[in-house]
Each structure stands twice: as C-alpha cells, then as structure tokens.
N, C-alpha and C positions, 0 to 999 in steps of 0.2 A: 435284578429287574432290568430288562432291556429297554432303554429310553429312546432307542432309534425310532425315527418316524417311519411309518409304513409307506409303501408306494401308493401314490394316488394318481388317478387319471385327471387330466385337465381338459378344458374345452379346446377345440381346434384354435390354432393361433390366428388372430385376425387383427384388423386395425384397432378395434375398440379395446384390445387388451394391452396395447402399447409395448410390443416387444422391443422396439428400438430404444425406448427409454429404460427398459429393464436391465440392459447391459451396456452401459456407456463404455467407450473404448478410447483410451488415450495412449499415445506413443510413449514407450518407456525408453529412456536414454541412460546409459552408463557414462558418467563423466569422470575422467581421470585428470586430476590436477593436483600436483604436490603442494602448491601454494594455497594455504587455507583461505586467505583473503580473496584470492581470485576464484577459488572453488565456490565459496559462498555467493560471490557476485554472479558467477555464471549460473549456478543453481537457481538463484532468485530470478534471473532473466528468463531462463528456460521454463521455469514453473509459471511465470507470468504469461507465457505464450501457450500454456495448456499442456505442457509435457510433464510426465512423471519422471523425476530425476533420482538416480541412485549414484551416490558419491564414492569415489575411491581416491585416496591421496598417496597410495603406494602400490607397487605392482602386485603384492600379495592380495590386496583388497580387490583388485581387478579380477583376479582368479576366483576369489570368493563370490563376488557379485554375479559373475557369469554363471556360476554353478547354482546360485540361490535364487536368481531373479528371472522373470520372463521378459527379456529385453527385445527391443526393436532396432536399436542402433547404439554404437559405441563411439564416444567422442574423446579423443586423446589429445592432451596438450603436450607438445614437444618443444621444450624451452632451450635445451642445450644439445650440441652435437654429441653423438654417441649412439649406442645400440639399444638404449632403454625402450624407445618407442617401437623400434623394429621388432624387438623381442616381444613386446606386448601385442603387436599385430599378429605375430606368429602364435602367441598364446591363445588369442581369440579364435584363430583358424583351427587350432588343434583341439579345442574344447570338445570333450565327448558329449554326445547326446544333445548338442546345440545346433539349431538350424543356422543357415547362413546369416551372419550378422554383418550388416554394413558398418564400415569403419571410416570415420572422418578424422583426419589429423589436423589440428591447429598448430602450425609450425612457425618457429622463429629461426629455424635452421635454413641458412641460405645456400649451403653446398648442394648442388644439383645431384651429385653422386649419392649423397645420403637420402635425399628425397626420393630418388628412384629406387633406393633400397627399401624404403617404406612401402612403395607401390608393390614391389616384388614380394614383400612380406605379407601383403593382403589388404593394404589401405585402398579404399574406394575413391577417396577424394582427399586433397590437401588444401587447406585454406591458409594462405600466408599472412603473417602478422606484418603490419597492423591491418586489421580487418574491421568492417562494420558489422554490428549485430544483425541488421536486416539481411546482409549478404550471407552470413552463417545460417540464419534461419531459412533462407531461400534454398540453400544447398541441402540442409537437413530434410526439408519437405520434398525436394526434388527426388532424393534417394528413397524416402519413405513411400512416395507414390509408386515406385517400382517394386519395393520389397515388402511393404505392408499395405496392401490394397484396401483392407477394411478401414484404415484410418483416412483414406483419401476420398472416399465416396460412400454413397448410401446404397449402391448396388454392387454385389460381389459376384463374379462369375469365375468359377474354378472347376475344372474337370467335368464340364457338362452340367454342373449344378449352378443355378442362378438364385441368388437371394436378394429380394427387395426388402431392405431393412425397414424403411419408412412404412410400407404397407403390409408387412408381415407375410409376404408371399414367397414361396419357394417353387422352382421348376427344375425338372431333370430332363435335359434335352428337349425343352419346350413344353413338356407335359407338367401341369400343375400338380404339386404334391402337398397334401394337407397334413400339417403337423400340429401337435399340441404345443403349448407355450414352452414347456420344458424341452421338448425335442428341438424346437426352433432355437432355443438358447444354446443347447449342446452343439447343434450344427453350426451356428454362428461362431461359437468359440473355436471349433475345429477349422472352419474356413479362415478365420482371422489368423490362425496359426498353421496355415496349410503347409504340409511337408514336415512339420515338427511333431515329434511324438509327445503327446500329453498324457500324464499319468492320471489314474482314476481320482487321486486326491486333488490334482489341479483342476480337473473337470468339475468335481464337486464344489470346490471353492469358488470357481468362476460362475457356476450356474446357481447354486443354492446359497452361497456365502460361506465365509470361513467359520462361522459359528454353527453351521448346520449339523444336525445329528443324523442326516440321511445315511443309511448304510452304504458301504462301498459297493455291495452287490447290486445296488440299485443302478449304478452306472452301467454295468453289463446288460441289465435288462433294458435300460433306455437305449443303449447303442444297438441292441438286437432289433428293437422296434423301429428305430430310425433307419437302420439298414433295410429292413423290410419295406418301409415306405419309399425309400429312395431308389431301390432296385426295381422300378416299375417296368413292366413288360419284359422281364428277364435281363435287364441291363446289368452291367458288371458292377461289382462292389467298389465304391469309391473310398470307403473307410477301411483302413487296414489295421489289423491287430498286431501289436508287437508284444510277443509273449513275455509275461512277467513285468512288463513296463506299462503299457497303456494302449492308446489309439492315436491314429493320425489320418488326416484326409489327404490323399494323393501321395506321390513319391517325395523323397527327401530333397530333390532339386526343384520342386514345383515353385517354391517362393522365388527362386532366382529367375525362372523362366516367365512367370506371370507378371505382366505389366498392365496396369489399369490406369486410365485417365481419371479425372475427378468424377466423371459421371459413371464410372465403373465399366466402360467399354474397353474391351481388350485392345491393346496397342500392338 
C-alpha cells in the first residue's frame, strides 16, 4: 500500500499564511578546530549568535561535512605553520557540486608568505590571533551579506525575481506573481541557494520536512507549475534543470556576483 501523500493545491500565498515563519533560515558554518576544548567553546559561541554549526576536528571530517551538509561558510583554525590549512582551502574549492563557499581562516601563523599562500589557495579572509569574538562575528556577517543574501535581509532580488518574505509577495521584472504557499517555499529555498544545484530530496526536506512522505515526483510537478507562473509574458526561464541531479535558480556563479545590503537592495 502506497502511503505517500497526494498532491494538494494550496491557497495563494499571502500575509495571513505566514510564509516567512514557515521556513526560518539560519547560516550554516563548518568549523574546523583540532583542539576539542576550543572546538566546543567556538561552537557554543557561534550557536549563541544564531548560527548552525557543523564541527570537524580533522581534515577528513571537513571533506565529509562539505559533502553532507548545506553550508554557507567555512571557518578554519590555523594554529601551526605548515600546509594543512592551505590544503583544506584547496579541498573546499575543489569540492564537486558545491557552490562557492566563503572561507575565513583564524590564524596564529605570523609568516606573511604562508598567509599569502592561504589567500592564493582560496581563503576569503584571515583573522589574526589574538582576536575578539565581536570582530570575528562582524567579519562572518560581512561575508554572508555578500554570499548569502537571504540571511541578510527580508527582500531577495535575484535574476529579475523579487521576493518580499515578510509580506509573501513575489514579482518578476516588476510584475506580481501569485504563488501557492508551497510554490513560495520552493522558490524561497532556490533563491536562498541561488546558483547551487538542489536535489529533489533536498527540496522535499526543506519544504515539507524530513519526515514527509510526499512523493519525489511531486517536486517535478511543483517546479513545472512554478516555472509557468514565473515565466510571465514569455520571459526566460530562471530555473534550470540539471539532469539526474535536481534544480537550480540562476547560473553557478550567481551567488558570487549578487551582493545585497541588509534591506535586500542590490549593491
């Protein structure tokens, strides 16, 4: 007996249905720290600031977490001279199927040559020890404002699509688009991960929840409807299909190019 839930139509998305609260979004940080005491302390402080933290205490765990988790930023602790941090930066940059992940290195290494090597390997910022927690948090948030716009504001504008999260409104090139609540959730998830390919399972987990019995085919049906609504007056398709993988909104470099301020206005 098939226990999967059937497809159901929802009322158009609007303020009274609370789409903003239906899908809260927190930045996910991968923290690499070999020292367990420091790892726990850093995790505690980051979680107190509202971040979701995934831990790694060895390079192999970094590789595993990058493949397994949906991350927004990587924070690497570089305690001793050597190539470990540089190799980890390269590992992040070479990861298959992963959107551009910003890397912040917390470094005790004073040698300029080695620090420049970390930048060349892909680090976006280096915070020198000793440092204050407020400074580190400020640098994390500054990078996330550029690379994860959905975390920084309540209005997202990407590829001609504008989403007002608080009011449940969507526009395509200035034309209002009416979506069901589920369509709104799917679009928001794709916009929050602009340029990154999301599998059908990931979309299902984000929109319906990990315990959902909604059939995978429902994702394709919803995407088809969402495309039809977004492609108003013959406009081009902003959602692309990656065969045998899933869907993405915009091209793969979009997250790097899109910079939004706190109010969601393009910078």
